[in-house]
C-alpha positions as CSV (number, residue, x, y, z in Angstrom):
1,M,-40.6,120.3,10.1
2,S,-39.8,118.3,7.0
3,V,-42.6,116.7,4.8
4,L,-40.5,113.7,4.2
5,V,-40.2,113.0,8.0
6,L,-43.6,113.8,8.7
7,I,-44.8,111.2,6.0
8,L,-42.1,108.4,7.0
9,A,-43.1,108.7,10.8
10,V,-46.9,108.5,10.3
11,S,-46.3,105.6,7.6
12,A,-44.4,103.7,10.4
13,A,-47.0,104.7,12.9
14,C,-49.9,102.9,10.6
15,C,-47.6,99.9,10.1
16,L,-46.9,99.5,13.8
17,G,-50.4,100.0,14.9
18,F,-51.7,97.5,12.4
19,G,-49.0,95.2,13.5
20,F,-49.5,95.5,17.1
21,V,-53.4,94.5,16.7
22,L,-52.5,91.4,14.5
23,Q,-49.9,90.3,17.0
24,Q,-52.5,90.6,20.0
25,N,-55.1,88.7,18.0
26,A,-52.6,85.7,18.0
27,A,-50.8,86.1,21.3
28,R,-53.9,86.1,23.4
29,Q,-54.1,82.3,22.3
30,A,-50.7,81.3,23.6
31,P,-50.0,79.1,26.5
32,L,-49.6,81.0,29.8
33,S,-46.7,78.7,30.4
34,D,-44.8,80.8,27.9
35,F,-45.0,84.0,29.8
36,L,-41.7,86.1,29.7
37,S,-40.1,83.1,27.7
38,P,-38.2,83.2,24.5
39,R,-40.4,79.9,23.8
40,L,-43.3,82.3,23.3
41,L,-42.0,83.5,19.9
42,L,-41.3,80.0,18.9
43,D,-44.8,79.0,19.2
44,L,-46.2,82.1,17.7
45,V,-44.1,82.0,14.8
46,K,-46.2,79.1,13.5
47,V,-49.3,81.4,13.6
48,P,-49.6,83.4,10.2
49,R,-51.7,86.2,11.7
50,W,-48.8,87.0,14.1
51,L,-46.1,86.7,11.2
52,G,-48.3,89.2,9.2
53,G,-48.1,91.4,12.6
54,I,-44.4,91.2,13.0
55,G,-43.9,91.8,9.4
56,L,-45.9,95.1,9.5
57,M,-44.0,96.0,12.9
58,V,-40.7,95.3,11.0
59,A,-41.9,97.6,8.2
60,G,-42.8,100.4,10.7
61,M,-39.4,100.0,12.6
62,V,-37.7,100.3,9.1
63,L,-39.7,103.5,8.2
64,G,-39.0,104.8,11.6
65,A,-35.4,104.4,11.5
66,I,-35.2,106.3,8.3
67,A,-37.2,109.0,9.8
68,L,-35.0,109.1,12.8
69,G,-32.0,109.6,10.2
70,Q,-33.8,112.4,8.6
71,G,-35.1,114.0,11.7
72,E,-34.5,114.4,15.6
73,V,-35.7,111.8,17.9
74,S,-37.8,114.6,19.9
75,L,-39.6,115.1,16.6
76,V,-40.3,111.6,15.2
77,E,-41.3,110.0,18.7
78,P,-44.5,111.9,19.2
79,L,-45.4,111.2,15.4
80,L,-44.9,107.4,16.1
81,A,-47.2,107.5,19.1
82,T,-50.1,108.2,16.6
83,N,-49.9,104.2,16.0
84,L,-52.6,104.1,18.5
85,L,-55.1,105.7,15.9
86,F,-54.3,103.2,13.4
87,A,-54.5,100.5,15.8
88,L,-58.0,101.6,16.8
89,A,-59.2,101.9,13.3
90,L,-58.5,98.3,12.5
91,S,-59.9,97.2,16.0
92,R,-63.1,99.1,15.1
93,K,-63.3,97.2,11.9
94,Q,-63.2,94.0,13.9
95,T,-65.3,94.8,16.7
96,K,-67.9,97.3,14.7
97,Q,-67.8,99.6,17.7
98,P,-68.5,103.2,17.1
99,L,-66.0,105.8,18.0
100,G,-68.3,107.7,20.2
101,R,-67.3,110.6,22.6
102,Q,-64.3,108.9,24.3
103,G,-62.8,108.2,20.9
104,W,-63.3,111.4,19.7
105,A,-61.8,113.1,22.7
106,G,-59.1,110.8,22.7
107,L,-58.2,111.3,19.0
108,A,-58.5,115.2,19.6
109,L,-56.0,115.0,22.7
110,L,-53.5,112.8,21.0
111,A,-53.4,114.9,17.8
112,G,-53.5,118.2,19.5
113,G,-51.0,117.0,22.1
114,V,-48.6,116.0,19.2
115,T,-49.1,119.4,17.5
116,A,-48.6,121.5,20.5
117,F,-45.3,119.8,21.6
118,I,-43.8,120.0,18.0
119,V,-45.0,123.7,17.5
120,A,-43.8,124.8,21.2
121,G,-40.7,122.8,21.2
122,E,-39.4,123.3,17.7
123,P,-37.3,120.2,18.0
124,R,-34.0,120.7,16.1
125,G,-30.6,118.9,15.9
126,G,-27.6,120.1,17.9
127,T,-24.3,118.5,18.9
128,A,-24.4,115.2,20.6
129,V,-22.9,114.8,23.8
130,T,-19.6,113.1,23.7
131,D,-19.2,112.2,27.6
132,P,-19.8,108.5,27.7
133,L,-20.8,108.6,31.4
134,R,-23.9,110.6,30.4
135,H,-24.7,108.1,27.6
136,W,-24.7,105.3,30.0
137,L,-26.3,106.7,33.0
138,I,-29.4,107.7,30.9
139,I,-29.4,104.2,29.2
140,G,-28.8,102.5,32.5
141,V,-31.7,104.3,34.0
142,M,-34.1,103.2,31.5
143,I,-33.0,99.7,31.1
144,G,-33.1,99.4,35.0
145,L,-36.7,101.0,35.3
146,A,-37.5,98.3,32.7
147,L,-36.0,95.5,34.6
148,L,-37.8,96.8,37.7
149,L,-41.0,97.1,36.1
150,T,-40.6,93.4,34.7
151,T,-39.7,91.9,38.1
152,Y,-42.8,93.3,39.6
153,A,-44.8,92.1,36.5
154,K,-43.9,88.6,37.2
155,R,-45.5,88.7,40.6
156,S,-48.7,90.1,39.1
157,R,-49.0,88.8,35.6
158,L,-52.8,88.5,35.3
159,S,-53.4,92.0,37.1
160,A,-51.1,94.8,36.9
161,G,-48.6,92.7,34.8
162,P,-49.4,93.5,31.2
163,V,-49.3,97.3,32.0
164,L,-45.8,96.9,33.7
165,L,-44.5,94.8,31.0
166,A,-45.7,97.2,28.3
167,L,-44.1,100.1,30.2
168,A,-40.9,98.4,30.3
169,A,-41.1,97.5,26.5
170,G,-41.8,101.0,25.7
171,L,-38.8,102.3,27.8
172,L,-36.8,99.7,25.9
173,Y,-38.1,100.8,22.6
174,G,-37.3,104.4,23.3
175,V,-33.7,103.6,24.0
176,Q,-33.7,101.4,20.9
177,D,-34.8,104.3,18.6
178,A,-32.1,106.6,20.2
179,L,-29.3,103.9,19.4
180,T,-30.9,103.4,16.0
181,R,-30.3,107.1,15.3
182,V,-26.6,106.6,16.4
183,S,-26.3,103.6,14.2
184,G,-27.6,105.5,11.4
185,Q,-25.0,108.1,11.9
186,R,-22.2,105.7,12.1
187,F,-23.2,104.1,9.1
188,S,-23.4,107.4,7.1
189,A,-20.0,108.4,8.5
190,G,-18.0,105.3,7.7
191,G,-20.1,102.7,5.9
192,L,-20.7,99.3,7.4
193,A,-17.4,98.6,8.6
194,E,-18.0,101.6,10.9
195,L,-21.4,100.7,11.8
196,L,-20.3,96.9,13.0
197,T,-17.5,98.0,15.0
198,G,-19.7,100.0,17.2
199,W,-21.8,98.3,20.1
200,Q,-25.0,100.1,19.1
201,P,-26.2,98.2,16.5
202,Y,-26.0,94.9,18.7
203,A,-27.7,96.8,21.4
204,V,-30.5,97.6,19.1
205,L,-31.1,94.0,18.2
206,A,-30.8,92.9,21.9
207,L,-33.2,95.6,22.9
208,G,-35.7,94.8,20.1
209,I,-35.7,91.0,20.7
210,T,-36.2,91.7,24.5
211,G,-38.9,94.1,24.0
212,L,-40.9,91.9,21.6
213,V,-41.0,89.1,24.3
214,L,-42.3,91.7,26.8
215,V,-44.8,92.9,24.4
216,Q,-45.9,89.4,23.3
217,S,-46.1,88.4,27.0
218,A,-48.3,91.4,27.9
219,F,-50.5,90.8,24.8
220,E,-51.1,87.1,25.6
221,T,-52.2,87.6,29.1
222,A,-54.5,90.7,28.8
223,P,-56.7,92.6,26.5
224,L,-55.1,95.0,24.1
225,R,-56.5,98.2,25.9
226,M,-54.5,97.3,28.9
227,S,-51.2,97.0,27.4
228,L,-50.9,99.0,24.2
229,P,-51.7,102.5,26.0
230,A,-48.7,102.0,28.3
231,L,-46.4,100.8,25.5
232,T,-47.3,103.9,23.2
233,A,-46.9,106.4,26.1
234,A,-43.5,105.1,27.5
235,Q,-41.8,105.0,24.1
236,P,-41.8,108.6,22.9
237,L,-41.2,109.8,26.5
238,A,-37.9,107.5,26.8
239,G,-36.9,108.4,23.2
240,I,-37.3,112.4,24.0
241,V,-35.2,112.1,27.3
242,C,-32.5,110.1,25.2
243,G,-32.6,112.7,22.4
244,V,-32.4,115.7,24.6
245,G,-30.1,113.9,27.2
246,F,-27.2,112.7,24.9
247,L,-28.1,113.0,21.2
248,G,-27.9,117.0,21.2
249,D,-31.7,117.4,20.3
250,R,-32.8,120.9,21.2
251,L,-36.1,122.3,22.4
252,R,-37.0,125.6,23.1
253,T,-36.6,126.6,26.9
254,D,-38.3,129.5,27.6
255,T,-41.2,129.6,29.9
256,A,-44.1,129.6,27.5
257,A,-42.5,126.9,25.4
258,L,-41.9,124.6,28.4
259,T,-45.5,125.2,29.5
260,W,-47.0,124.3,26.2
261,E,-44.4,121.2,26.0
262,A,-45.6,120.0,29.3
263,V,-49.4,120.5,28.2
264,G,-48.6,118.7,25.0
265,L,-47.1,115.8,26.5
266,A,-50.0,115.4,29.1
267,A,-52.6,115.7,26.4
268,I,-50.6,112.9,24.3
269,V,-50.7,110.7,27.1
270,A,-54.2,111.4,28.2
271,G,-55.2,110.8,24.5
272,I,-53.5,107.5,24.4
273,V,-55.1,106.3,27.3
274,L,-58.5,107.3,26.1
275,L,-57.9,105.6,22.8
276,G,-56.2,102.6,24.4
277,M,-59.2,101.8,26.6
278,H,-61.9,102.3,23.8
279,P,-64.3,99.4,23.7
280,A,-63.3,98.9,20.3
281,M,-59.9,97.7,21.2
282,P,-60.1,93.9,21.1
283,C,-60.3,91.9,24.4
284,G,-58.3,89.0,25.7
285,S,-59.4,85.5,25.8
286,D,-60.5,83.6,29.1
287,R,-57.4,82.7,31.2
288,S,-59.4,80.4,33.6
289,E,-57.3,77.6,32.2
290,P,-53.6,77.2,32.9
291,T,-52.7,76.8,29.0
292,R,-54.2,77.0,25.6
293,N,-53.0,75.7,22.2
294,L,-52.2,78.1,19.5
295,Q,-54.0,77.2,16.1
296,P,-52.9,78.9,12.9
297,S,-55.3,81.5,11.6
């Protein structure tokens, strides 16, 4: 594994984790009437704390895109999942909660899972699949699942809704990461002209905006501990599926390797859930009233 890819991916995770906490701090004060509406972004853009969170998220996405240009999606995605560690670090500072057994167990599972998956799978590049049907089938399944989850989220927005929205956003972000890598390859091959003549960069933008609306809607309706674990777990899984499915990423497939890869992924998800449900994660605000007014902070 390249040290540069490691540094870039972990730096991206740091920016993303800090950014998510700041975004949720602001989004939880947004009016519920903005739920799943682009108007939510127009309201939040007036809040300096949210803008700071978005700035960190953009920085994280840029660093992640550079990491994806240097390494395989199947390698970078598990490292990006460590954003939850940085989110918890900032949340602990805000809430003054000790890490405790749950925090240490989650940290060990997440770090151990990432290590086990990378060491066992040995992600490496290969030849991308040229069959467009396979591309569209995998992307279509991911987007279709995200649409289905969003539809159900509308019916239960204050109960299971935030989790479903975060899962949907994670799936979209995983596809976005894969298409970001494709866009980078097009730019390297033919410059700006080659990049802009493909559909991938426009899809990256559309997926990013859609995912942002879903995430902010999840943040405004529930505590961070309900939404961030689902988001953090879904993104790397979707990215790995895309990486192996049509980008040509290769993992070891002998029985022992597959077993450890599965164990690693399960540990990552378990660690994410434990860390995400930690008491240090900031709580949402009272939603007994139909709307709340945003105040700059």
